[in-house]
N, C-alpha and C positions, 0 to 999 in steps of 0.2 A: 490469268486475268483477275483472280482473286487477290493476289499479291499486289497487283497494280492498283486496285481500289483501296486496299489497306493502306499502302503507301500514300496514296492521294489523300485519304482522310487524315492520316498522321500529319502531312504537310499543312493541311487546312487548319487543324487544331493548333499546330506549332505557330502558324501565321497569326491566328487570332491572339494566341497568348502573346506573341511578340508585339502585337499592335497595342495591347492594353498595358504592357509593361515597358520598362526603359529600353527594351530590345526592339524599338520600332524599326530599325533597318532590316530586320529579319521578316517583317510582315508580308513581303512580297512572296514568301512561301505559300501564303494563302492562295494566291492566284495560280501558282504552279500546281498546287494540289487539285484546284478545280479543273485545271487544263488536263491533268493526268486522268481524273475521273471521266472527263468528257465535255465539260463546259467550255464554251468559247466565247470570248467577249469581243465586241466590236472595237474597242479601243486597245486591244492586245497587240495589234499590229503596230501601233504607234509606240507602245512600250518596248516592243522588240527592236526598234530601230536604235535605242540608246545602248550604253555600255551594259546596263543590266540585262538588256535583251540578249546579249552574247552568253551570259551565264544561263539565263532561262532556256535558251536554244540548246545549250550543251546538255542540260539536264533532261529536256524533252527528247533529244536525240538518243541519249543513253537509254531511256525507257523504251523508245521505239525499237532500238536494236535488240533489247532484252525480250520484248514481246514477240519479236519475229522468230526468235530462236526456239 
């Protein structure tokens, strides 16, 4: 559980850094980090319908599998 929170915080920080630098496409990591920590957004379902949603879903599933073990 502690590892999950650490990874979530790291993704949030990387997402914020990516947003304020030229690496803007990586700023979606902010939302992945928040989701891993436990925050859920109402508009996240709309984001998950697109192509980037497939990437986010794969990342979330990987963490879910690891937390079950």
